[in-house]
C-alpha atoms as an extended CHARMM CRD file, in Angstrom:
* protein
*
       123  EXT
         1         1  ALA       CA              1.1860000000        2.9810000000       30.4850000000  PROA      1               0.0000000000
         2         2  SER       CA              3.7770000000        0.2590000000       30.1500000000  PROA      2               0.0000000000
         3         3  PRO       CA              4.7490000000       -0.8210000000       26.6350000000  PROA      3               0.0000000000
         4         4  VAL       CA              3.3850000000       -4.1500000000       25.4470000000  PROA      4               0.0000000000
         5         5  VAL       CA              4.0280000000       -6.1710000000       22.3040000000  PROA      5               0.0000000000
         6         6  VAL       CA              0.8730000000       -6.5090000000       20.2660000000  PROA      6               0.0000000000
         7         7  ARG       CA              0.6990000000       -9.2660000000       17.6760000000  PROA      7               0.0000000000
         8         8  GLY       CA             -2.0820000000       -9.5590000000       15.1780000000  PROA      8               0.0000000000
         9         9  MET       CA             -3.2130000000      -10.6330000000       11.7510000000  PROA      9               0.0000000000
        10        10  VAL       CA             -4.9930000000       -8.4690000000        9.1840000000  PROA      10              0.0000000000
        11        11  ILE       CA             -7.4660000000      -10.1030000000        6.7880000000  PROA      11              0.0000000000
        12        12  GLY       CA             -9.8230000000       -8.7740000000        4.1400000000  PROA      12              0.0000000000
        13        13  SER       CA            -13.5740000000       -8.9890000000        4.6500000000  PROA      13              0.0000000000
        14        14  ASP       CA            -14.1650000000      -10.0670000000        1.0510000000  PROA      14              0.0000000000
        15        15  ASP       CA            -12.0920000000      -13.2480000000        0.8620000000  PROA      15              0.0000000000
        16        16  LYS       CA            -10.8230000000      -13.6900000000        4.4680000000  PROA      16              0.0000000000
        17        17  GLU       CA             -7.2980000000      -13.7890000000        3.0070000000  PROA      17              0.0000000000
        18        18  PRO       CA             -4.3170000000      -12.1190000000        4.7400000000  PROA      18              0.0000000000
        19        19  VAL       CA             -3.7490000000       -8.5030000000        3.7300000000  PROA      19              0.0000000000
        20        20  ILE       CA             -0.0640000000       -8.2490000000        2.8210000000  PROA      20              0.0000000000
        21        21  GLY       CA              1.6170000000       -4.8670000000        3.3370000000  PROA      21              0.0000000000
        22        22  ALA       CA             -1.1930000000       -3.3030000000        5.3590000000  PROA      22              0.0000000000
        23        23  VAL       CA              0.1980000000       -0.4680000000        7.4760000000  PROA      23              0.0000000000
        24        24  VAL       CA             -0.3240000000       -0.6790000000       11.2530000000  PROA      24              0.0000000000
        25        25  PHE       CA              0.3080000000        2.6830000000       12.9770000000  PROA      25              0.0000000000
        26        26  ILE       CA              0.1800000000        3.7450000000       16.5970000000  PROA      26              0.0000000000
        27        27  ASP       CA             -2.6930000000        6.2620000000       16.6100000000  PROA      27              0.0000000000
        28        28  GLY       CA             -1.4610000000        9.8470000000       16.5600000000  PROA      28              0.0000000000
        29        29  THR       CA              2.1350000000        8.9480000000       15.6350000000  PROA      29              0.0000000000
        30        30  LYS       CA              4.1530000000        8.0800000000       12.5610000000  PROA      30              0.0000000000
        31        31  LYS       CA              5.4570000000        4.8910000000       14.2120000000  PROA      31              0.0000000000
        32        32  GLY       CA              4.2570000000        1.6710000000       12.6840000000  PROA      32              0.0000000000
        33        33  VAL       CA              4.9390000000       -1.5200000000       10.7710000000  PROA      33              0.0000000000
        34        34  ALA       CA              3.6550000000       -3.2700000000        7.6550000000  PROA      34              0.0000000000
        35        35  THR       CA              2.0820000000       -6.7220000000        7.7160000000  PROA      35              0.0000000000
        36        36  ASN       CA              4.1330000000       -9.6120000000        6.3470000000  PROA      36              0.0000000000
        37        37  ILE       CA              3.2670000000      -12.1740000000        3.6780000000  PROA      37              0.0000000000
        38        38  ASP       CA              0.9180000000      -13.9030000000        6.1490000000  PROA      38              0.0000000000
        39        39  GLY       CA             -0.8260000000      -10.6420000000        7.0670000000  PROA      39              0.0000000000
        40        40  GLN       CA              0.8240000000      -10.6840000000       10.4960000000  PROA      40              0.0000000000
        41        41  PHE       CA              2.4360000000       -7.8880000000       12.4940000000  PROA      41              0.0000000000
        42        42  ALA       CA              4.1050000000       -7.3210000000       15.8560000000  PROA      42              0.0000000000
        43        43  LEU       CA              4.4600000000       -3.8700000000       17.3730000000  PROA      43              0.0000000000
        44        44  LYS       CA              5.6290000000       -2.5780000000       20.7700000000  PROA      44              0.0000000000
        45        45  VAL       CA              3.0720000000       -0.0120000000       21.9360000000  PROA      45              0.0000000000
        46        46  PRO       CA              1.7380000000        1.6740000000       25.0850000000  PROA      46              0.0000000000
        47        47  SER       CA             -1.1590000000       -0.4430000000       26.3760000000  PROA      47              0.0000000000
        48        48  ASP       CA             -3.5430000000        2.5470000000       26.5880000000  PROA      48              0.0000000000
        49        49  THR       CA             -3.3880000000        3.5310000000       22.9080000000  PROA      49              0.0000000000
        50        50  SER       CA             -5.0490000000        2.5410000000       19.6540000000  PROA      50              0.0000000000
        51        51  LEU       CA             -3.7410000000        1.1610000000       16.3790000000  PROA      51              0.0000000000
        52        52  VAL       CA             -4.8240000000        2.4430000000       12.9690000000  PROA      52              0.0000000000
        53        53  ILE       CA             -4.7110000000       -0.1870000000       10.2280000000  PROA      53              0.0000000000
        54        54  SER       CA             -4.9250000000        0.8030000000        6.5760000000  PROA      54              0.0000000000
        55        55  SER       CA             -4.3200000000       -0.7310000000        3.1660000000  PROA      55              0.0000000000
        56        56  ILE       CA             -5.1180000000        0.1690000000       -0.4420000000  PROA      56              0.0000000000
        57        57  GLY       CA             -8.5850000000       -1.0470000000       -1.3660000000  PROA      57              0.0000000000
        58        58  TYR       CA             -9.8210000000       -1.2000000000        2.2430000000  PROA      58              0.0000000000
        59        59  TYR       CA            -11.3150000000        1.2400000000        4.7310000000  PROA      59              0.0000000000
        60        60  SER       CA             -8.9690000000        2.2380000000        7.5680000000  PROA      60              0.0000000000
        61        61  LYS       CA             -9.8050000000        0.7620000000       10.9490000000  PROA      61              0.0000000000
        62        62  LYS       CA             -8.9750000000        1.9160000000       14.4700000000  PROA      62              0.0000000000
        63        63  VAL       CA             -8.5470000000       -0.7760000000       17.1260000000  PROA      63              0.0000000000
        64        64  ARG       CA             -7.8700000000       -0.3140000000       20.8380000000  PROA      64              0.0000000000
        65        65  VAL       CA             -4.7370000000       -2.1190000000       22.0170000000  PROA      65              0.0000000000
        66        66  SER       CA             -6.5500000000       -3.2500000000       25.1750000000  PROA      66              0.0000000000
        67        67  SER       CA             -9.1210000000       -5.1280000000       23.0590000000  PROA      67              0.0000000000
        68        68  LEU       CA             -6.3220000000       -6.9030000000       21.1750000000  PROA      68              0.0000000000
        69        69  LEU       CA             -4.5950000000       -7.9050000000       24.3970000000  PROA      69              0.0000000000
        70        70  SER       CA             -7.7680000000       -9.4840000000       25.7800000000  PROA      70              0.0000000000
        71        71  SER       CA             -8.4960000000      -11.3560000000       22.5320000000  PROA      71              0.0000000000
        72        72  ASP       CA             -7.1220000000      -14.7980000000       21.7130000000  PROA      72              0.0000000000
        73        73  ASN       CA             -6.6010000000      -14.6980000000       17.9730000000  PROA      73              0.0000000000
        74        74  ASN       CA             -6.0960000000      -10.9460000000       17.2860000000  PROA      74              0.0000000000
        75        75  VAL       CA             -7.5370000000      -11.1120000000       13.7860000000  PROA      75              0.0000000000
        76        76  ILE       CA             -8.3950000000       -7.6580000000       12.4750000000  PROA      76              0.0000000000
        77        77  MET       CA            -10.7730000000       -7.6320000000        9.5350000000  PROA      77              0.0000000000
        78        78  LEU       CA            -10.5960000000       -4.7210000000        7.0950000000  PROA      78              0.0000000000
        79        79  GLU       CA            -13.7470000000       -3.8490000000        5.1650000000  PROA      79              0.0000000000
        80        80  GLU       CA            -13.2760000000       -3.7090000000        1.4280000000  PROA      80              0.0000000000
        81        81  ASP       CA            -13.6940000000       -0.2370000000       -0.0880000000  PROA      81              0.0000000000
        82        82  GLU       CA            -16.1800000000       -0.7890000000       -2.9060000000  PROA      82              0.0000000000
        83        83  ALA       CA            -15.4030000000        2.6220000000       -4.4250000000  PROA      83              0.0000000000
        84        84  ILE       CA            -12.0030000000        1.4530000000       -5.6300000000  PROA      84              0.0000000000
        85        85  ASP       CA            -12.3280000000       -0.8080000000       -8.6360000000  PROA      85              0.0000000000
        86        86  PHE       CA             -9.1030000000       -2.5150000000       -9.6360000000  PROA      86              0.0000000000
        87        87  SER       CA            -10.6700000000       -4.6860000000      -12.3430000000  PROA      87              0.0000000000
        88        88  GLY       CA             -9.8350000000       -2.2470000000      -15.1410000000  PROA      88              0.0000000000
        89        89  ILE       CA             -6.2150000000       -1.8950000000      -14.0990000000  PROA      89              0.0000000000
        90        90  ALA       CA             -5.2680000000       -5.5450000000      -14.5060000000  PROA      90              0.0000000000
        91        91  GLY       CA             -6.7240000000       -5.6390000000      -18.0220000000  PROA      91              0.0000000000
        92        92  GLY       CA             -4.1710000000       -3.3670000000      -19.6230000000  PROA      92              0.0000000000
        93        93  VAL       CA             -1.8480000000       -0.4330000000      -19.3640000000  PROA      93              0.0000000000
        94        94  VAL       CA             -3.5020000000        2.9150000000      -18.8400000000  PROA      94              0.0000000000
        95        95  THR       CA             -1.7060000000        5.7200000000      -20.6570000000  PROA      95              0.0000000000
        96        96  VAL       CA             -2.1410000000        8.9680000000      -18.8090000000  PROA      96              0.0000000000
        97        97  LEU       CA              0.2740000000       11.2120000000      -20.6950000000  PROA      97              0.0000000000
        98        98  PRO       CA              0.0410000000       10.6610000000      -24.4610000000  PROA      98              0.0000000000
        99        99  ASN       CA              3.2230000000       11.1200000000      -26.4910000000  PROA      99              0.0000000000
       100       100  TYR       CA              5.4500000000       11.9280000000      -23.5330000000  PROA      100             0.0000000000
       101       101  ASP       CA              8.4300000000        9.9630000000      -22.4000000000  PROA      101             0.0000000000
       102       102  ASP       CA              8.6300000000       10.3720000000      -18.6440000000  PROA      102             0.0000000000
       103       103  VAL       CA              6.3110000000       10.7510000000      -15.6700000000  PROA      103             0.0000000000
       104       104  TYR       CA              6.6960000000       14.5280000000      -15.5700000000  PROA      104             0.0000000000
       105       105  GLY       CA              5.4650000000       14.9730000000      -19.1380000000  PROA      105             0.0000000000
       106       106  HSD       CA              8.8600000000       16.0610000000      -20.4950000000  PROA      106             0.0000000000
       107       107  ARG       CA             10.1980000000       15.0260000000      -23.8500000000  PROA      107             0.0000000000
       108       108  THR       CA             13.3720000000       13.0540000000      -23.3540000000  PROA      108             0.0000000000
       109       109  TYR       CA             16.3480000000       13.4120000000      -25.6510000000  PROA      109             0.0000000000
       110       110  LYS       CA             16.2920000000       10.9510000000      -28.5190000000  PROA      110             0.0000000000
       111       111  PRO       CA             19.6170000000       10.4530000000      -30.3320000000  PROA      111             0.0000000000
       112       112  LYS       CA             19.4920000000       10.5280000000      -34.1120000000  PROA      112             0.0000000000
       113       113  SER       CA             19.7600000000        7.2470000000      -35.9170000000  PROA      113             0.0000000000
       114       114  HSD       CA             22.9360000000        6.2870000000      -37.8040000000  PROA      114             0.0000000000
       115       115  LYS       CA             21.2030000000        7.0370000000      -41.1170000000  PROA      115             0.0000000000
       116       116  GLU       CA             20.1260000000       10.5170000000      -40.0250000000  PROA      116             0.0000000000
       117       117  LYS       CA             23.6310000000       11.4190000000      -38.8110000000  PROA      117             0.0000000000
       118       118  ASN       CA             25.2990000000       10.3540000000      -42.0300000000  PROA      118             0.0000000000
       119       119  LYS       CA             22.8640000000       11.8470000000      -44.5600000000  PROA      119             0.0000000000
       120       120  LYS       CA             24.7510000000       13.4520000000      -47.4110000000  PROA      120             0.0000000000
       121       121  LYS       CA             23.8220000000       17.0750000000      -47.7510000000  PROA      121             0.0000000000
       122       122  CYS       CA             23.2030000000       17.4880000000      -51.4900000000  PROA      122             0.0000000000
       123       123  LYS       CA             22.7870000000       20.9630000000      -52.9810000000  PROA      123             0.0000000000
């Protein structure tokens, strides 16, 4: 199959807004692109393959390249994944590791304060 350039736009089913940063892969490969700020992408692919589109908060979708080539507008709608609820995340910071200083749960070195260093040792 000869390579063709497929252009398209990815939107969300919930608000019909462009999905920014959705990943568009050639099915069965690691080759792909991410959608731009307008939800648009362009990718050179074999005409007999499929694209797999995925983004956080949406179900992945497989689309045949031939169906995109025969379509006029090439809008791909991703269905919102209701299982992922982001409402709690925006409300505040979630602390996963209490009393630890880095992402691996290690204590990081804390230098002593000026007062602690210069304490007079009285006997």
